[in-house]
N, CA, C and O atoms as a DFTB+ gen file, in Angstrom:
468 C
 N C O
     1  1     -23.632       0.834       2.194
     2  2     -22.580      -0.040       1.677
     3  2     -21.947       0.618       0.442
     4  3     -22.652       1.069      -0.461
     5  1     -20.647       0.665       0.419
     6  2     -19.918       1.209      -0.712
     7  2     -19.330       0.070      -1.551
     8  3     -18.960      -0.973      -1.013
     9  1     -19.248       0.267      -2.817
    10  2     -18.543      -0.688      -3.695
    11  2     -17.096      -0.210      -3.766
    12  3     -16.779       0.773      -4.435
    13  1     -16.230      -0.929      -3.060
    14  2     -14.815      -0.503      -2.981
    15  2     -14.170      -0.380      -4.334
    16  3     -13.254       0.426      -4.493
    17  1     -14.603      -1.143      -5.320
    18  2     -13.961      -1.109      -6.648
    19  2     -14.206       0.202      -7.355
    20  3     -13.518       0.512      -8.327
    21  1     -15.175       0.988      -6.891
    22  2     -15.452       2.289      -7.505
    23  2     -14.696       3.420      -6.823
    24  3     -14.738       4.560      -7.286
    25  1     -14.000       3.115      -5.719
    26  2     -13.280       4.145      -4.985
    27  2     -11.906       4.389      -5.618
    28  3     -11.143       3.444      -5.817
    29  1     -11.592       5.633      -5.931
    30  2     -10.308       5.990      -6.507
    31  2      -9.160       5.548      -5.622
    32  3      -8.117       5.117      -6.112
    33  1      -9.351       5.655      -4.339
    34  2      -8.309       5.278      -3.373
    35  2      -8.024       3.772      -3.430
    36  3      -6.875       3.355      -3.287
    37  1      -9.044       2.973      -3.633
    38  2      -8.809       1.541      -3.754
    39  2      -8.100       1.244      -5.086
    40  3      -7.176       0.432      -5.133
    41  1      -8.536       1.901      -6.156
    42  2      -7.928       1.704      -7.475
    43  2      -6.408       2.013      -7.397
    44  3      -5.589       1.241      -7.895
    45  1      -6.057       3.133      -6.776
    46  2      -4.653       3.507      -6.634
    47  2      -3.899       2.512      -5.768
    48  3      -2.759       2.165      -6.079
    49  1      -4.513       2.048      -4.688
    50  2      -3.812       1.103      -3.799
    51  2      -3.638      -0.257      -4.489
    52  3      -2.646      -0.949      -4.262
    53  1      -4.566      -0.620      -5.297
    54  2      -4.453      -1.877      -6.079
    55  2      -3.291      -1.784      -7.055
    56  3      -2.508      -2.724      -7.199
    57  1      -3.186      -0.636      -7.726
    58  2      -2.077      -0.409      -8.657
    59  2      -0.730      -0.453      -7.939
    60  3       0.229      -1.033      -8.448
    61  1      -0.658       0.162      -6.753
    62  2       0.582       0.155      -5.951
    63  2       0.928      -1.289      -5.545
    64  3       2.094      -1.683      -5.588
    65  1      -0.063      -2.054      -5.162
    66  2       0.200      -3.453      -4.779
    67  2       0.799      -4.243      -5.959
    68  3       1.738      -5.019      -5.786
    69  1       0.247      -4.032      -7.138
    70  2       0.794      -4.732      -8.316
    71  2       2.205      -4.282      -8.611
    72  3       3.052      -5.095      -8.982
    73  1       2.469      -3.003      -8.452
    74  2       3.828      -2.482      -8.685
    75  2       4.798      -3.089      -7.641
    76  3       5.930      -3.444      -7.970
    77  1       4.343      -3.196      -6.413
    78  2       5.187      -3.784      -5.357
    79  2       5.537      -5.232      -5.677
    80  3       6.677      -5.652      -5.482
    81  1       4.579      -5.986      -6.158
    82  2       4.872      -7.381      -6.541
    83  2       5.875      -7.418      -7.682
    84  3       6.799      -8.231      -7.683
    85  1       5.688      -6.534      -8.651
    86  2       6.564      -6.486      -9.794
    87  2       8.001      -6.192      -9.366
    88  3       8.930      -6.850      -9.834
    89  1       8.193      -5.205      -8.478
    90  2       9.546      -4.819      -8.064
    91  2      10.212      -5.890      -7.184
    92  3      11.423      -6.093      -7.262
    93  1       9.432      -6.558      -6.368
    94  2      10.033      -7.541      -5.488
    95  2      10.377      -8.870      -6.183
    96  3      11.054      -9.720      -5.605
    97  1       9.914      -9.034      -7.397
    98  2      10.265     -10.269      -8.165
    99  2      11.744     -10.407      -8.338
   100  3      12.252     -11.524      -8.431
   101  1      12.466      -9.286      -8.385
   102  2      13.921      -9.341      -8.628
   103  2      14.739      -9.304      -7.358
   104  3      15.967      -9.258      -7.430
   105  1      14.108      -9.321      -6.199
   106  2      14.854      -9.327      -4.968
   107  2      15.660     -10.622      -4.818
   108  3      15.289     -11.639      -5.404
   109  1      16.730     -10.607      -4.063
   110  2      17.517     -11.828      -3.882
   111  2      16.660     -12.949      -3.257
   112  3      15.758     -12.697      -2.458
   113  1      16.972     -14.172      -3.645
   114  2      16.259     -15.327      -3.097
   115  2      16.359     -15.377      -1.592
   116  3      15.433     -15.853      -0.935
   117  1      17.458     -14.897      -1.020
   118  2      17.640     -14.928       0.426
   119  2      16.624     -14.038       1.159
   120  3      16.449     -14.164       2.371
   121  1      15.958     -13.140       0.422
   122  2      14.959     -12.244       1.011
   123  2      13.528     -12.725       0.818
   124  3      12.585     -12.069       1.259
   125  1      13.366     -13.868       0.160
   126  2      12.031     -14.373      -0.170
   127  2      11.119     -14.442       1.051
   128  3       9.945     -14.084       0.949
   129  1      11.621     -14.892       2.204
   130  2      10.777     -15.093       3.354
   131  2      10.930     -13.976       4.390
   132  3      10.428     -14.083       5.509
   133  1      11.625     -12.907       4.005
   134  2      11.774     -11.780       4.948
   135  2      11.282     -10.505       4.260
   136  3      10.077     -10.254       4.241
   137  1      12.165      -9.709       3.706
   138  2      11.740      -8.404       3.196
   139  2      10.727      -8.507       2.053
   140  3       9.765      -7.740       2.004
   141  1      10.942      -9.453       1.135
   142  2       9.981      -9.631       0.043
   143  2       8.608      -9.946       0.587
   144  3       7.617      -9.360       0.151
   145  1       8.536     -10.854       1.524
   146  2       7.259     -11.269       2.126
   147  2       6.626     -10.087       2.886
   148  3       5.422      -9.855       2.780
   149  1       7.428      -9.358       3.637
   150  2       6.899      -8.236       4.409
   151  2       6.315      -7.148       3.487
   152  3       5.218      -6.638       3.719
   153  1       7.077      -6.813       2.443
   154  2       6.585      -5.805       1.480
   155  2       5.289      -6.252       0.846
   156  3       4.340      -5.472       0.768
   157  1       5.230      -7.471       0.398
   158  2       4.034      -7.955      -0.262
   159  2       2.820      -7.965       0.674
   160  3       1.706      -7.631       0.270
   161  1       3.051      -8.347       1.902
   162  2       1.951      -8.354       2.885
   163  2       1.455      -6.939       3.141
   164  3       0.247      -6.707       3.207
   165  1       2.374      -5.994       3.285
   166  2       1.971      -4.588       3.512
   167  2       1.232      -4.053       2.292
   168  3       0.221      -3.361       2.414
   169  1       1.765      -4.391       1.087
   170  2       1.150      -3.884      -0.155
   171  2      -0.271      -4.409      -0.318
   172  3      -1.153      -3.661      -0.739
   173  1      -0.508      -5.661       0.001
   174  2      -1.851      -6.264      -0.128
   175  2      -2.760      -5.761       1.005
   176  3      -3.974      -5.681       0.822
   177  1      -2.206      -5.431       2.139
   178  2      -2.993      -4.949       3.249
   179  2      -3.726      -3.660       2.957
   180  3      -4.834      -3.453       3.452
   181  1      -3.125      -2.780       2.153
   182  2      -3.745      -1.489       1.900
   183  2      -5.065      -1.647       1.165
   184  3      -6.097      -1.270       1.721
   185  1      -5.096      -2.185      -0.054
   186  2      -6.397      -2.347      -0.712
   187  2      -7.344      -3.300      -0.002
   188  3      -8.563      -3.144      -0.088
   189  1      -6.802      -4.269       0.688
   190  2      -7.655      -5.239       1.444
   191  2      -8.408      -4.533       2.563
   192  3      -9.597      -4.781       2.760
   193  1      -7.730      -3.657       3.298
   194  2      -8.368      -2.944       4.377
   195  2      -9.386      -1.906       3.850
   196  3     -10.419      -1.668       4.476
   197  1      -9.084      -1.313       2.723
   198  2     -10.057      -0.419       2.101
   199  2     -11.312      -1.205       1.729
   200  3     -12.432      -0.770       1.994
   201  1     -11.112      -2.351       1.119
   202  2     -12.265      -3.190       0.734
   203  2     -13.057      -3.649       1.936
   204  3     -14.285      -3.562       1.939
   205  1     -12.370      -4.140       2.963
   206  2     -13.075      -4.613       4.152
   207  2     -13.787      -3.479       4.868
   208  3     -14.930      -3.635       5.299
   209  1     -13.121      -2.338       4.998
   210  2     -13.748      -1.196       5.674
   211  2     -14.945      -0.633       4.938
   212  3     -15.873      -0.110       5.554
   213  1     -14.922      -0.743       3.606
   214  2     -16.026      -0.149       2.825
   215  2     -17.379      -0.822       3.100
   216  3     -18.428      -0.222       2.868
   217  1     -17.355      -2.041       3.581
   218  2     -18.614      -2.768       3.845
   219  2     -19.145      -2.498       5.236
   220  3     -20.270      -2.886       5.550
   221  1     -18.377      -1.855       6.061
   222  2     -18.787      -1.593       7.431
   223  2     -19.976      -0.627       7.478
   224  3     -20.188       0.166       6.560
   225  1     -20.724      -0.711       8.536
   226  2     -21.981       0.026       8.626
   227  2     -21.841       1.507       8.996
   228  3     -22.787       2.278       8.837
   229  1     -20.691       1.893       9.477
   230  2     -20.542       3.311       9.870
   231  2     -19.268       3.884       9.271
   232  3     -18.318       3.164       8.963
   233  1     -19.278       5.210       9.116
   234  2     -18.070       5.905       8.646
   235  2     -16.919       5.742       9.653
   236  3     -15.751       5.659       9.272
   237  1     -17.271       5.699      10.923
   238  2     -16.236       5.562      11.949
   239  2     -15.502       4.225      11.794
   240  3     -14.277       4.170      11.892
   241  1     -16.249       3.168      11.555
   242  2     -15.620       1.857      11.345
   243  2     -14.767       1.859      10.067
   244  3     -13.658       1.325      10.042
   245  1     -15.312       2.472       9.013
   246  2     -14.553       2.559       7.761
   247  2     -13.249       3.293       7.984
   248  3     -12.200       2.864       7.503
   249  1     -13.307       4.414       8.719
   250  2     -12.115       5.227       9.011
   251  2     -11.080       4.411       9.756
   252  3      -9.883       4.579       9.521
   253  1     -11.504       3.536      10.646
   254  2     -10.562       2.695      11.383
   255  2      -9.779       1.772      10.430
   256  3      -8.572       1.589      10.588
   257  1     -10.471       1.202       9.453
   258  2      -9.809       0.348       8.467
   259  2      -8.886       1.161       7.566
   260  3      -7.829       0.687       7.147
   261  1      -9.302       2.390       7.275
   262  2      -8.431       3.276       6.461
   263  2      -7.161       3.631       7.240
   264  3      -6.093       3.775       6.646
   265  1      -7.270       3.771       8.546
   266  2      -6.078       4.039       9.363
   267  2      -5.127       2.854       9.332
   268  3      -3.911       3.039       9.291
   269  1      -5.662       1.648       9.351
   270  2      -4.819       0.460       9.235
   271  2      -4.151       0.454       7.869
   272  3      -2.958       0.167       7.762
   273  1      -4.905       0.767       6.831
   274  2      -4.345       0.845       5.474
   275  2      -3.222       1.889       5.419
   276  3      -2.193       1.654       4.785
   277  1      -3.409       3.025       6.069
   278  2      -2.391       4.068       6.093
   279  2      -1.129       3.565       6.775
   280  3      -0.020       3.823       6.306
   281  1      -1.289       2.862       7.861
   282  2      -0.138       2.271       8.550
   283  2       0.625       1.306       7.635
   284  3       1.855       1.306       7.602
   285  1      -0.111       0.506       6.912
   286  2       0.533      -0.437       5.999
   287  2       1.251       0.273       4.880
   288  3       2.319      -0.163       4.450
   289  1       0.675       1.372       4.396
   290  2       1.308       2.170       3.341
   291  2       2.630       2.754       3.830
   292  3       3.622       2.767       3.101
   293  1       2.634       3.240       5.082
   294  2       3.870       3.796       5.679
   295  2       4.928       2.705       5.826
   296  3       6.111       2.916       5.556
   297  1       4.463       1.524       6.265
   298  2       5.361       0.390       6.419
   299  2       6.015       0.017       5.067
   300  3       7.226      -0.187       4.974
   301  1       5.185      -0.061       4.055
   302  2       5.676      -0.412       2.714
   303  2       6.646       0.667       2.199
   304  3       7.670       0.341       1.597
   305  1       6.335       1.911       2.426
   306  2       7.227       2.980       1.977
   307  2       8.624       2.798       2.572
   308  3       9.627       2.848       1.859
   309  1       8.673       2.589       3.882
   310  2       9.981       2.389       4.519
   311  2      10.689       1.175       3.965
   312  3      11.889       1.221       3.695
   313  1       9.962       0.097       3.794
   314  2      10.592      -1.143       3.303
   315  2      11.192      -0.949       1.910
   316  3      12.249      -1.499       1.600
   317  1      10.510      -0.166       1.077
   318  2      11.089       0.113      -0.255
   319  2      12.257       1.064      -0.197
   320  3      13.159       0.977      -1.029
   321  1      12.269       1.990       0.779
   322  2      13.449       2.813       0.999
   323  2      14.649       1.914       1.363
   324  3      15.743       2.056       0.816
   325  1      14.409       1.008       2.281
   326  2      15.466       0.092       2.715
   327  2      15.933      -0.785       1.533
   328  3      17.133      -0.940       1.306
   329  1      14.999      -1.337       0.811
   330  2      15.332      -2.207      -0.342
   331  2      16.197      -1.427      -1.350
   332  3      17.146      -1.967      -1.919
   333  1      15.852      -0.167      -1.555
   334  2      16.658       0.633      -2.481
   335  2      18.085       0.853      -1.969
   336  3      19.056       0.767      -2.722
   337  1      18.182       1.138      -0.673
   338  2      19.524       1.353      -0.096
   339  2      20.357       0.087      -0.059
   340  3      21.585       0.144      -0.129
   341  1      19.692      -1.060       0.050
   342  2      20.403      -2.339       0.035
   343  2      20.656      -2.800      -1.397
   344  3      21.228      -3.869      -1.607
   345  1      20.237      -2.009      -2.381
   346  2      20.429      -2.281      -3.802
   347  2      19.741      -3.536      -4.271
   348  3      20.254      -4.237      -5.144
   349  1      18.568      -3.839      -3.698
   350  2      17.776      -4.969      -4.105
   351  2      16.918      -4.616      -5.331
   352  3      16.470      -5.509      -6.051
   353  1      16.696      -3.344      -5.562
   354  2      15.795      -2.884      -6.621
   355  2      16.570      -2.745      -7.910
   356  3      17.532      -1.981      -7.993
   357  1      16.141      -3.493      -8.922
   358  2      16.804      -3.450     -10.228
   359  2      16.267      -2.314     -11.104
   360  3      17.032      -1.669     -11.821
   361  1      14.963      -2.072     -11.050
   362  2      14.335      -1.071     -11.882
   363  2      14.163       0.238     -11.060
   364  3      13.146       0.456     -10.401
   365  1      15.185       1.072     -11.132
   366  2      15.143       2.306     -10.304
   367  2      14.077       3.284     -10.704
   368  3      13.562       4.019      -9.861
   369  1      13.725       3.311     -11.995
   370  2      12.660       4.213     -12.429
   371  2      11.333       3.803     -11.842
   372  3      10.590       4.639     -11.328
   373  1      11.023       2.498     -11.918
   374  2       9.808       1.968     -11.300
   375  2       9.798       2.178      -9.783
   376  3       8.758       2.465      -9.191
   377  1      10.969       2.030      -9.172
   378  2      11.122       2.216      -7.729
   379  2      10.744       3.652      -7.348
   380  3       9.952       3.865      -6.430
   381  1      11.310       4.634      -8.054
   382  2      11.000       6.019      -7.750
   383  2       9.516       6.350      -8.005
   384  3       8.894       7.098      -7.252
   385  1       8.977       5.779      -9.071
   386  2       7.551       5.971      -9.383
   387  2       6.696       5.368      -8.267
   388  3       5.706       5.966      -7.844
   389  1       7.078       4.193      -7.798
   390  2       6.316       3.546      -6.715
   391  2       6.361       4.379      -5.453
   392  3       5.327       4.569      -4.813
   393  1       7.500       4.873      -5.081
   394  2       7.617       5.702      -3.888
   395  2       6.735       6.951      -3.985
   396  3       6.120       7.353      -2.997
   397  1       6.673       7.556      -5.155
   398  2       5.777       8.703      -5.375
   399  2       4.321       8.298      -5.236
   400  3       3.519       9.003      -4.624
   401  1       3.997       7.162      -5.809
   402  2       2.614       6.641      -5.711
   403  2       2.227       6.377      -4.262
   404  3       1.104       6.680      -3.858
   405  1       3.128       5.823      -3.487
   406  2       2.849       5.537      -2.080
   407  2       2.606       6.829      -1.313
   408  3       1.686       6.907      -0.499
   409  1       3.430       7.846      -1.571
   410  2       3.251       9.149      -0.900
   411  2       1.875       9.740      -1.238
   412  3       1.171      10.247      -0.365
   413  1       1.515       9.664      -2.510
   414  2       0.196      10.175      -2.920
   415  2      -0.901       9.381      -2.305
   416  3      -1.914       9.959      -1.910
   417  1      -0.762       8.074      -2.199
   418  2      -1.746       7.196      -1.592
   419  2      -1.897       7.546      -0.100
   420  3      -3.014       7.583       0.415
   421  1      -0.806       7.795       0.575
   422  2      -0.866       8.173       2.001
   423  2      -1.657       9.471       2.160
   424  3      -2.467       9.591       3.080
   425  1      -1.431      10.441       1.273
   426  2      -2.165      11.707       1.355
   427  2      -3.668      11.458       1.118
   428  3      -4.513      12.018       1.816
   429  1      -3.979      10.624       0.139
   430  2      -5.398      10.300      -0.127
   431  2      -6.045       9.650       1.073
   432  3      -7.159      10.007       1.457
   433  1      -5.342       8.683       1.674
   434  2      -5.885       7.974       2.835
   435  2      -6.115       8.958       3.989
   436  3      -7.177       8.945       4.611
   437  1      -5.131       9.803       4.272
   438  2      -5.269      10.776       5.368
   439  2      -6.464      11.706       5.120
   440  3      -7.237      12.002       6.031
   441  1      -6.593      12.145       3.905
   442  2      -7.698      13.043       3.542
   443  2      -9.049      12.355       3.697
   444  3      -9.992      12.940       4.229
   445  1      -9.137      11.122       3.235
   446  2     -10.386      10.381       3.340
   447  2     -10.735      10.119       4.806
   448  3     -11.896      10.231       5.199
   449  1      -9.743       9.773       5.600
   450  2     -10.004       9.526       7.025
   451  2     -10.556      10.822       7.675
   452  3     -11.498      10.774       8.466
   453  1      -9.971      11.939       7.337
   454  2     -10.396      13.234       7.873
   455  2     -11.824      13.539       7.439
   456  3     -12.627      14.036       8.229
   457  1     -12.138      13.240       6.176
   458  2     -13.498      13.470       5.645
   459  2     -14.527      12.633       6.396
   460  3     -15.632      13.097       6.679
   461  1     -14.155      11.396       6.716
   462  2     -15.097      10.521       7.385
   463  2     -15.241      10.864       8.884
   464  3     -16.267      10.595       9.509
   465  1     -14.170      11.470       9.432
   466  2     -14.106      11.748      10.860
   467  2     -15.126      12.710      11.351
   468  3     -15.162      13.017      12.543
């Protein structure tokens, strides 16, 4: 059993989730139940799947949850690209920082999956 809170990958994904919530606070009200909701669900899915997978009894099971987390990170990355192009993002510096963080997180997830494989 791993303590997910000690994993650097969980720490980074938790930070990304908080940044995602922060950025989506300024989205138009008309997006509250669509893009805002989708982004937040994808953002929370990443650290949640890392946490859930860490308790699994085998590395193979853990890797499966990390793959789900990776998919959610890709989903969130695209959604923030779209939000930027639709000009929903008010803080462009935080937006660019978040996109960089997501790319780094995806690399970490892919590497960890490979290590467990």
